[in-house]
C-alpha positions as CSV (number, residue, x, y, z in Angstrom):
1,M,23.5,-19.8,-1.0
2,S,21.4,-16.8,-2.6
3,P,22.3,-15.2,-5.7
4,D,24.6,-12.3,-5.9
5,V,22.3,-9.2,-6.5
6,T,25.1,-6.5,-6.5
7,P,24.8,-4.2,-9.4
8,L,27.7,-5.8,-11.1
9,A,26.4,-9.1,-10.7
10,I,23.1,-8.3,-12.1
11,T,24.8,-6.4,-15.0
12,Q,27.2,-9.5,-15.8
13,H,24.2,-11.8,-15.5
14,A,22.3,-9.6,-18.1
15,I,25.2,-9.4,-20.5
16,G,25.7,-13.3,-20.3
17,L,22.0,-13.8,-21.1
18,W,22.4,-11.4,-23.9
19,N,25.4,-13.3,-25.3
20,E,22.9,-16.2,-25.3
21,V,20.2,-14.6,-27.2
22,A,22.7,-13.9,-29.7
23,A,24.0,-17.7,-30.0
24,A,20.5,-18.2,-30.4
25,Y,19.9,-15.7,-33.4
26,D,23.2,-17.4,-34.8
27,A,21.2,-20.6,-34.7
28,I,18.4,-19.1,-36.6
29,E,20.6,-17.8,-39.1
30,R,22.0,-20.9,-39.9
31,R,18.6,-22.7,-40.3
32,L,17.6,-20.2,-42.4
33,G,20.7,-20.2,-44.7
34,L,20.1,-23.9,-44.6
35,G,16.2,-23.7,-45.5
36,T,15.8,-26.1,-42.4
37,W,12.6,-25.2,-40.3
38,E,13.1,-28.1,-38.0
39,G,14.3,-26.7,-34.6
40,F,12.8,-23.4,-34.7
41,E,10.3,-24.1,-32.4
42,E,13.1,-24.9,-29.6
43,V,15.0,-22.0,-30.4
44,A,12.1,-19.8,-30.3
45,T,11.3,-21.0,-26.9
46,H,14.7,-20.9,-25.5
47,I,14.6,-17.0,-26.7
48,A,11.2,-16.7,-24.9
49,A,12.8,-18.1,-21.6
50,L,16.1,-15.8,-22.1
51,E,13.7,-12.8,-22.3
52,C,11.6,-13.6,-19.4
53,E,14.8,-13.8,-17.2
54,L,16.1,-10.4,-18.9
55,Q,13.1,-8.4,-18.4
56,P,13.4,-7.7,-14.4
57,L,17.1,-7.5,-14.8
58,L,16.9,-4.9,-17.3
59,V,14.2,-3.1,-15.3
60,T,16.6,-3.1,-12.4
61,I,19.6,-2.0,-14.4
62,T,17.5,1.0,-16.0
63,A,16.5,2.0,-12.1
64,M,20.2,1.9,-10.8
65,R,21.4,3.8,-14.1
66,A,18.7,6.4,-13.0
67,D,19.4,6.9,-9.6
68,G,21.7,9.6,-9.6
69,T,24.7,7.9,-8.0
70,T,27.9,7.7,-10.1
71,P,28.5,3.8,-10.4
72,A,32.0,2.0,-9.9
73,P,34.1,2.2,-13.0
74,V,33.8,-1.3,-13.8
75,L,30.1,-1.0,-13.5
76,A,29.9,1.9,-15.9
77,E,32.2,0.1,-18.4
78,L,30.1,-2.9,-18.3
79,W,26.7,-0.5,-18.8
80,H,28.6,1.3,-21.8
81,E,29.3,-2.5,-22.9
82,L,25.5,-3.3,-22.5
83,D,24.1,-0.5,-24.5
84,P,25.4,-1.3,-28.0
85,M,25.0,-5.1,-27.3
86,V,21.2,-4.5,-26.9
87,E,20.9,-2.2,-29.9
88,A,22.8,-4.7,-32.1
89,L,20.4,-7.6,-30.9
90,A,17.4,-5.5,-31.4
91,R,18.3,-4.8,-35.2
92,R,19.4,-8.1,-35.6
93,Q,15.8,-9.2,-34.4
94,K,14.4,-7.3,-36.8
95,Q,16.7,-8.6,-39.9
96,L,15.7,-12.3,-38.5
97,E,12.1,-11.5,-38.7
98,R,12.2,-10.1,-42.1
99,A,14.4,-13.1,-43.5
100,A,12.5,-15.5,-41.7
101,T,9.0,-14.0,-43.0
102,A,10.8,-13.9,-46.9
103,A,12.0,-17.7,-46.4
104,R,8.2,-18.5,-45.1
105,N,6.7,-16.5,-47.9
106,T,9.1,-18.2,-50.8
107,T,8.5,-21.7,-49.4
108,A,4.7,-21.0,-49.2
109,A,4.8,-19.8,-53.0
110,R,6.7,-22.7,-54.1
111,L,3.9,-25.1,-52.6
């Protein structure tokens, strides 16, 4: 059976992947909080895979949103939910990058 490619299914799948990205960011925060570097490679690899899967979905969603038609209310609501999620994760990514860099620099200085 082929995957559901309706706008609703595509958007739901993208939201699910963004939730996985958020969980991966949680894992990074836990490791940084514990000062543990083990497992970062696996988490980074997982995030990269999620981003690869998200890329075409986001292109498709962007095109659907720009096509000028009025989406069904449930789809419009999901898009409304998706926007702040993506923005929050983008901010969080920058914060995690700064925290990881600071942790790395602190560790290097101790050595």
